[in-house]
KEKE-3310 file (N, C-alpha, C; in steps of 0.2 Angstrom, whole numbers, plus 5000, padded with zeros to 4 digits):
npx = (4963:4956:4952:4948:4943:4941:4933:4934:4930:4918:4913:4908:4915:4928:4946:4952:4943:4947:4960:4957:4950:4959:4967:4958:4956:4969:4971:4960:4964:4974:4968:4962:4951:4941:4933:4923:4920:4911:4910:4902:4890:4884:4870:4867:4861:4864:4878:4880:4873:4879:4875:4880:4874:4865:4858:4865:4878:4882:4884:4894:4904:4906:4911:4924:4928:4930:4940:4957:4966:4966:4962:4963:4957:4958:4953:4963:4959:4961:4973:4971:4962:4946:4931:4920:4926:4931:4920:4914:4925:4925:4914:4917:4921:4933:4950:4947:4956:4965:4978:4977:4984:4987:4984:4987:4980:4981:4976:4980:4980:4993:5010:5012:5002:5006:5010:4999:4996:5006:5004:4991:4982:4988:4990:4976:4972:4980:4975:4963:4968:4977:4993:5001:5005:5007:5019:5011:5003:5004:4996:4997:4985:4988:4993:4983:4974:4960:4951:4945:4934:4928:4935:4948:4965:4979:4995:5012:5020:5013:5005:5015:5020:5008:5006:5018:5015:5004:5009:5018:5008:5001:5011:5014:5002:5001:5013:5010:4999:5005:5014:5005:4999:5010:5013:5004:4991:4976:4973:4966)
npy = (4633:4621:4604:4590:4573:4559:4544:4529:4516:4502:4499:4503:4499:4496:4493:4504:4514:4516:4520:4533:4539:4540:4550:4561:4563:4567:4579:4587:4588:4597:4608:4610:4612:4598:4589:4575:4564:4551:4540:4529:4533:4541:4543:4528:4526:4538:4538:4526:4529:4540:4553:4568:4580:4578:4583:4578:4574:4586:4593:4586:4588:4602:4603:4597:4606:4618:4614:4615:4605:4588:4572:4556:4540:4523:4505:4492:4482:4469:4474:4488:4504:4505:4501:4509:4521:4526:4527:4539:4548:4550:4558:4570:4587:4591:4596:4597:4594:4603:4615:4610:4602:4585:4570:4553:4538:4521:4504:4487:4469:4463:4466:4467:4475:4488:4495:4500:4513:4521:4517:4516:4524:4537:4542:4543:4554:4564:4566:4573:4585:4586:4592:4593:4580:4571:4559:4548:4535:4519:4506:4490:4477:4471:4481:4488:4483:4474:4473:4461:4467:4475:4487:4497:4497:4506:4500:4506:4509:4512:4522:4532:4534:4539:4551:4558:4560:4569:4580:4584:4587:4598:4607:4609:4614:4626:4632:4633:4642:4653:4656:4659:4671:4679:4681:4690:4686:4679:4671:4655)
npz = (4868:4858:4857:4849:4849:4839:4839:4832:4835:4836:4848:4865:4876:4873:4872:4865:4869:4882:4881:4875:4885:4894:4888:4887:4901:4904:4897:4901:4914:4913:4910:4897:4884:4878:4867:4861:4849:4846:4834:4832:4838:4830:4818:4810:4798:4791:4790:4783:4771:4767:4770:4772:4775:4786:4802:4813:4808:4802:4814:4820:4811:4812:4825:4822:4813:4821:4829:4836:4837:4832:4837:4832:4834:4832:4833:4826:4813:4802:4797:4795:4798:4806:4797:4801:4806:4793:4786:4792:4791:4777:4775:4779:4774:4761:4766:4779:4790:4789:4794:4807:4821:4821:4829:4827:4834:4838:4841:4843:4841:4838:4836:4822:4817:4819:4807:4802:4806:4799:4785:4782:4790:4792:4778:4774:4783:4778:4766:4770:4772:4782:4787:4797:4805:4819:4825:4831:4841:4844:4852:4860:4863:4875:4882:4888:4901:4906:4920:4932:4939:4930:4927:4919:4915:4911:4906:4912:4901:4890:4895:4897:4884:4878:4886:4883:4869:4870:4876:4866:4856:4862:4863:4850:4845:4852:4847:4833:4834:4839:4828:4818:4823:4825:4812:4807:4806:4813:4829:4832)
capx = (4964:4951:4954:4942:4945:4937:4934:4932:4928:4911:4912:4909:4919:4934:4952:4952:4939:4951:4965:4954:4948:4966:4969:4953:4957:4975:4970:4956:4967:4978:4963:4961:4944:4942:4927:4923:4915:4911:4907:4896:4884:4881:4865:4870:4858:4867:4884:4880:4870:4883:4871:4884:4869:4861:4860:4870:4884:4884:4886:4901:4908:4907:4916:4930:4930:4932:4946:4964:4969:4961:4965:4959:4958:4955:4956:4966:4956:4964:4979:4969:4957:4939:4926:4916:4930:4932:4913:4913:4929:4922:4909:4920:4924:4940:4953:4944:4961:4970:4979:4977:4989:4983:4988:4983:4981:4978:4977:4979:4982:5000:5015:5012:4997:5009:5011:4993:4997:5009:5002:4983:4978:4991:4988:4969:4972:4983:4970:4959:4972:4982:5000:5005:5003:5012:5021:5006:5004:5001:4996:4995:4979:4990:4995:4977:4972:4954:4951:4938:4929:4926:4939:4953:4971:4985:5002:5016:5024:5008:5003:5020:5020:5002:5008:5023:5012:5000:5014:5020:5002:4999:5016:5014:4996:5003:5018:5006:4995:5010:5016:4999:4998:5016:5012:4999:4984:4973:4973:4959)
capy = (4628:4616:4598:4585:4566:4555:4537:4524:4510:4501:4496:4508:4497:4494:4496:4511:4519:4517:4525:4539:4541:4543:4556:4566:4565:4571:4585:4591:4590:4603:4614:4611:4610:4592:4586:4568:4562:4543:4538:4524:4536:4545:4539:4523:4527:4544:4536:4521:4532:4546:4559:4573:4585:4577:4587:4575:4574:4593:4595:4583:4591:4608:4602:4596:4613:4622:4611:4617:4599:4582:4565:4551:4534:4517:4499:4490:4476:4467:4478:4495:4507:4502:4504:4514:4527:4528:4530:4545:4553:4551:4563:4577:4591:4591:4601:4597:4594:4608:4620:4607:4597:4578:4564:4547:4533:4514:4498:4481:4463:4461:4471:4468:4480:4494:4498:4503:4520:4524:4515:4516:4530:4544:4544:4546:4560:4569:4567:4577:4591:4587:4593:4592:4574:4569:4552:4544:4531:4512:4502:4483:4476:4469:4487:4490:4477:4474:4469:4457:4472:4479:4493:4496:4500:4506:4499:4512:4510:4516:4529:4537:4536:4544:4557:4562:4563:4574:4586:4586:4590:4604:4612:4611:4619:4633:4635:4635:4648:4659:4658:4663:4677:4683:4682:4695:4683:4679:4664:4653)
capz = (4863:4857:4855:4848:4848:4835:4840:4826:4838:4836:4855:4870:4881:4870:4874:4863:4873:4888:4879:4874:4891:4897:4884:4889:4908:4905:4894:4905:4920:4911:4909:4890:4881:4875:4864:4859:4844:4845:4827:4833:4841:4824:4815:4805:4791:4788:4789:4777:4765:4765:4771:4775:4777:4791:4807:4817:4804:4802:4821:4821:4806:4815:4830:4819:4810:4827:4833:4834:4836:4831:4839:4828:4837:4829:4833:4819:4810:4796:4795:4794:4803:4805:4792:4804:4805:4786:4784:4795:4788:4770:4775:4781:4768:4760:4770:4786:4795:4787:4799:4813:4823:4821:4832:4826:4839:4836:4845:4839:4844:4837:4833:4815:4815:4819:4801:4800:4807:4793:4778:4781:4793:4790:4771:4774:4786:4773:4760:4773:4773:4788:4785:4804:4808:4824:4824:4833:4846:4843:4858:4859:4867:4881:4886:4891:4905:4908:4927:4934:4942:4924:4926:4914:4918:4906:4909:4912:4895:4885:4898:4896:4877:4877:4889:4879:4863:4872:4877:4859:4853:4865:4862:4843:4844:4854:4842:4827:4835:4839:4821:4814:4826:4823:4804:4806:4806:4820:4831:4832)
cpx = (4959:4953:4948:4946:4939:4938:4930:4930:4920:4909:4913:4914:4926:4940:4954:4949:4943:4957:4963:4952:4954:4968:4964:4955:4964:4975:4966:4959:4972:4974:4961:4954:4945:4935:4928:4918:4916:4907:4901:4890:4881:4876:4868:4867:4862:4874:4884:4877:4874:4880:4875:4880:4865:4863:4865:4877:4886:4887:4893:4906:4910:4912:4923:4933:4933:4938:4953:4968:4964:4965:4961:4961:4954:4958:4959:4962:4958:4968:4977:4964:4950:4935:4922:4919:4930:4925:4912:4918:4928:4917:4911:4922:4931:4944:4951:4950:4967:4971:4978:4982:4984:4987:4984:4985:4978:4980:4976:4982:4989:5004:5015:5007:5000:5009:5004:4993:5000:5007:4995:4981:4981:4990:4981:4969:4975:4978:4965:4962:4977:4989:5004:5002:5008:5013:5015:5008:5000:5002:4994:4989:4982:4992:4989:4973:4965:4954:4945:4932:4926:4930:4944:4959:4976:4991:5006:5019:5019:5006:5009:5021:5014:5004:5013:5020:5007:5004:5016:5014:5001:5004:5016:5008:4998:5008:5015:5002:4999:5012:5011:4999:5004:5016:5007:4992:4981:4973:4966:4958)
cpy = (4623:4610:4593:4578:4563:4547:4533:4517:4508:4499:4502:4506:4494:4496:4503:4516:4521:4521:4532:4543:4544:4550:4562:4568:4569:4578:4590:4593:4596:4609:4615:4609:4604:4590:4579:4567:4554:4542:4533:4527:4540:4540:4535:4524:4533:4542:4531:4524:4538:4552:4564:4579:4584:4582:4585:4575:4581:4595:4592:4586:4598:4608:4601:4603:4618:4620:4614:4610:4593:4576:4560:4544:4528:4510:4496:4483:4475:4472:4486:4497:4504:4505:4509:4521:4530:4530:4537:4550:4554:4556:4570:4580:4590:4597:4601:4597:4599:4613:4617:4603:4590:4573:4558:4542:4526:4509:4492:4475:4461:4467:4472:4473:4487:4498:4502:4510:4523:4523:4515:4523:4537:4546:4547:4553:4566:4571:4573:4584:4592:4587:4592:4586:4572:4561:4547:4539:4524:4508:4494:4482:4474:4475:4490:4484:4478:4470:4466:4462:4476:4485:4491:4500:4500:4504:4505:4514:4514:4522:4534:4539:4541:4551:4561:4564:4569:4581:4589:4590:4597:4609:4614:4615:4626:4636:4637:4641:4654:4661:4662:4670:4682:4685:4687:4692:4683:4672:4662:4650)
cpz = (4864:4854:4854:4846:4844:4836:4835:4829:4838:4843:4860:4875:4879:4873:4872:4867:4880:4887:4878:4880:4895:4894:4886:4896:4908:4902:4898:4911:4919:4909:4902:4889:4877:4873:4861:4854:4843:4839:4828:4836:4835:4821:4809:4798:4787:4786:4783:4771:4763:4765:4775:4777:4783:4797:4812:4814:4804:4809:4822:4817:4809:4821:4828:4816:4815:4831:4831:4833:4836:4833:4836:4831:4833:4832:4826:4818:4803:4793:4793:4799:4802:4799:4794:4804:4798:4784:4786:4791:4781:4770:4777:4774:4767:4764:4777:4792:4793:4792:4806:4815:4824:4824:4831:4832:4836:4841:4842:4843:4844:4835:4826:4813:4816:4813:4799:4801:4801:4786:4777:4784:4791:4783:4771:4778:4782:4768:4763:4774:4778:4785:4791:4807:4813:4822:4826:4838:4844:4850:4856:4864:4874:4886:4890:4895:4907:4915:4928:4936:4936:4923:4921:4916:4912:4909:4908:4905:4890:4888:4897:4889:4875:4880:4885:4872:4864:4873:4871:4856:4856:4863:4854:4841:4846:4849:4836:4828:4836:4832:4817:4817:4824:4816:4802:4805:4813:4822:4832:4839)
residu = (MET:ASN:ILE:VAL:THR:ILE:SER:GLY:SER:PRO:SER:SER:SER:SER:ARG:LEU:ALA:ALA:LEU:LEU:ALA:PHE:VAL:HIS:GLU:SER:LEU:ALA:ALA:SER:GLY:LEU:SER:VAL:ASP:TRP:ILE:ASN:VAL:ARG:GLU:LEU:PRO:ALA:VAL:ASP:LEU:VAL:CYS:GLY:ASN:ALA:ASN:SER:ALA:ALA:ILE:GLN:GLN:ALA:THR:GLU:ARG:VAL:ARG:ASN:ALA:ASP:ALA:VAL:ILE:VAL:GLY:THR:PRO:VAL:TYR:LYS:ALA:SER:TYR:THR:GLY:LEU:LEU:LYS:THR:TYR:LEU:ASP:LEU:LEU:PRO:MET:HIS:SER:PHE:GLU:GLY:LYS:VAL:VAL:LEU:PRO:LEU:ALA:ILE:GLY:GLY:THR:GLN:SER:HIS:LEU:LEU:ALA:LEU:ASP:TYR:ALA:LEU:LYS:PRO:LEU:LEU:ALA:VAL:LEU:GLY:ALA:THR:HIS:ILE:LEU:ARG:GLY:VAL:PHE:ALA:LEU:GLU:ARG:HIS:VAL:VAL:LYS:LYS:PRO:ASP:GLY:SER:VAL:GLU:LEU:ASP:ASN:GLU:ILE:ALA:GLU:ARG:LEU:SER:ALA:ALA:LEU:VAL:GLU:LEU:VAL:ALA:ASP:VAL:TYR:ASN:MET:SER:ARG:THR:VAL:TYR:ALA:GLY:GLY:GLY:THR:THR:SER)
# end
């Protein structure tokens, strides 16, 4: 099982990075292969100019293509996902998320940003071919506490919701691969 996360945060020390680190640690502890695409690390000129043929963008696209599941994470700014995330997703070929289990994650300052998952991010994922989009997890910034020593801690509520979402993701990928195999196809 190959899982890739896509981080749409412009900051390496964001609360979203802490959520995704928890996701990676949890999945890796279960022996799963987890890859990480930090959009902020892709060449800015390729993103801004829409150069889907650059080596860096092609490499990231290949990692998405080879994934069984994709976890897309974003902070919520002005009631939507980041422009950075949108810029990268615009470079992916149509149907890039087809046949994959997709888990959207978002973090925002207030509960009113919760709707960004259903009304902004999920429709974008569907345009990319995602038909198996999980409910998703929305975290409030207060769920991810930055400590004076620089470390970050997730409160129990968000850790439990993330863990439950990951169990669902793994089970759904497993069930999808069994269905494909039973149907005479091959598993990926």
